[in-house]
Every structure is written in C-alpha cells, then in structure tokens.
C-alpha positions, 0 to 999 in steps of 0.5 A: 103287601099293602095296597092302601095307606090311611090319610094323614089328618084328612089329607092324602099323603105321598102314598094312598093307593097302590095303583098310583104308586107305593114305596117299593116302586118309588125306591126302584124308580129312584135307583133306575133313574140314577143308573140311566141319568133321568127320571124313571117310571116303572111298569109291569112289563117291558111291553106295558112300558112300550104301550104306555109310551106310544099311547101317551105320546102319540095321536091318531094319524101319527107314525112311528119310525121303528128300527128294522131288525128290532125286537119283533114284539115291538112291531106286533104291539104297533100293529095291534095299535093300528085300529087306534090310528097309529102306524109304523114304518121300519128303517135302517137305524144305522142311518137317519130316520124318515122325515115325516114321523112323530116318534123314533123308536131305536134299539141299542142294539137291535134284538136279534140282529144286533145293529147299533143305532146312529144316536147322533142322527136320531138326536138331530131329528125333530121327533122325540127319540125312544131307545130300547136299551134292554140289551145294552143296559145302563152299564153299556149305554146311557141313551139320555147322554146321547140325546135320546128323550126316553130310555126303555128297558124290559127289566125282566131281562138283565136288570132283573137278571134271575128269571123271576121278575116281570117289569119294564121301565121308562127313564125320561130326560125331562122330569115333567115327561116322567110325571105325565107318564106316571099320571097316565100309568095310574089312570090306565092301570098299567101299574107294577106290583110291589114284590117284583119291584123288591126283587128288582132292587135286589138285582140292581146291586149286582147289575154291573158285575153281572153285565161286565162278566157276561160281556167278557164271556160273550166276547170269548164265545163270539170269537170261538163261534166265528172260527167254527166251521158249522157257523155261517155268521156271528153278530156281536156288537161288543157290549152286553151278553147277547150274541146271534149266530147263523148255522146252515138252516132252520133244521140245523138250528133246531138240532143245535138248540135241542142238543145243549146240556148246560145252555138252556133252550128257552126264550129270554135274555140277560139271565145269570144262566145261559139261554139259547133259541132259534128265533125263526119259530117266532119271527118267521122270514124276517130273520134267517132260518138258521139264526140262533140267539144266545144270551150268555150267563155267568157260567164258566166261558170254557164250559159254555163253549164246550156245550156249544161245540158239542151241540154244533157237531149236530148241526 
C-alpha cells in the first residue's frame, strides 16, 4: 500500500500523502456519492464519521436533537463530547424536532426501535439535518432527496456486507460542505486506509441485489414472527433486512439467542449471514429486556425461519 506520492515537477499532485487522500478512497467516495446523490467523504468507521460531523459543524454551547431509540452508540458519543461544551436532547423523530437546537440527527430507521423519521418536518427546521441511513442503505432511501443535508452510513454494515470492512461515510448535499469535512478529516487524522476502501468497492457492486433479497426475506420472517405465540411484538418498517422483536423478558431473549444454529449470535447488521442478539446487554433499560435484533442475511428464508422457530421453543 502506498502512503505517499512524489511531487510532479516540484508541484503537489492530486495525491501526495495518504492521510489527505489516496486513489482507493477517492474511487470509493465517487461510487458512494453516486449512490446517495451527493458528494461523499469516507472515514475509518461510522463513529469516526459521526465524530467528524459533530466536531466540524458545532460550537461550544450548541445542542443536537437526537432521534429517540436511535443507535445507542451515537448517544454515548455525544455524551463523550459534553466536556467540549456540546449537549444533546432526544426527541420523537416521527414528529417535529425541538426549536432551539443547532443540528438534527435522525435515523432511517432508528436502530433497534425501527421508527422512521418525519423527513418533511426535519427539512423545514432551520438547523442542518443529518440522517443516519445505515439500515435503509441508498437502495431503500436517499435522504438528500428528502431535504437532508447529510446522509451518514456505517459502511461496516450493509455497504460492506461481508463482516470484513470497518468504514464510515458522510454524503453531503453541498460539495463545499464535503470539502470542509474532507479538510477536517485530513487535519485531525480521522482518515481511512486503502485496503478497506478496496473491499468496500468490491461490495458495492452487489449492494442492490443483496439488500433487495434481504428485504424480501425479512418481510417473510417478520410476518411469521408476528404469528408465533412466544413473540410479544414485532418491529419491521418494510425496508432493509433489520427486524427487532420482543419475547417475554431478558431471560427468554438469552435462551433464544443462544439456541440458534444457523443464525449467528453476534453484534452487527447488514451482513450476508444472519445475525441476532439481545440488545438489553448493551443498552440496558432504554430498550425492552426481551428485545432481540435480527439482521437477515442471504440464507434461504425457510431455513432462517426453521432455526428461529426451534430457538423460540426455548423462550
């Protein structure tokens, strides 16, 4: 892997030092920008992307309005930034955001509660709008087309899709905003490596076929879960491959997640293999004790269901 490039007749060329950019990252950014309809900036993880957005857009004393029920790591990140004078408040993203905030942070859909944001109400707010669209992917939703200023993805999930990529991306409506974010990335060193970018490019070629297959299977599994006597509640927004469902309590959830044979008990989503876990272990009482998050993979729908059904017998 090259990390530097010679000057051209004494002048700096397009690439000169990997922290500021290199060919694999530039190629991946072009592909990601086309997918989401904007200008993409790549980061070494989804959380790295979120950190860069928050620090580059906000000032001491500013407040972020964060979608309630969103990925718990985003709230933990904002808590970590509180000593720098940033604060956040949670709000119901299915309605309008609070007035006196400087940034709206939505999730489409929220992970793991799977609510969908009111994008029209968000676009009418004077603050910039970030939509974490990791679960929906650009196949299911292009937030910039609905008035968002930034679409954010943990590319580790469905965009990478094979559990071998750690990356994040922010796609900006305004090319000038992307350039400012890219400059911030280079100066702070929140910079991606070339090999993950190459793996991401490999995966993007199959993104649409993977996500559409996962969504089709997830719709089948969600319907079957809703009819199972051990399942209390099913959440599925009708796009992507992520389902969350509740069994009686945390003990029942533990019995289910440890009884599967095909579905892997692990923490992630968007993979070609099905993954499931209890979220209470990470999030505590902000989610129901019996909530299980299921990320549907590319296995046969009947095979996934057969595995879940025998595991639910243990609930």
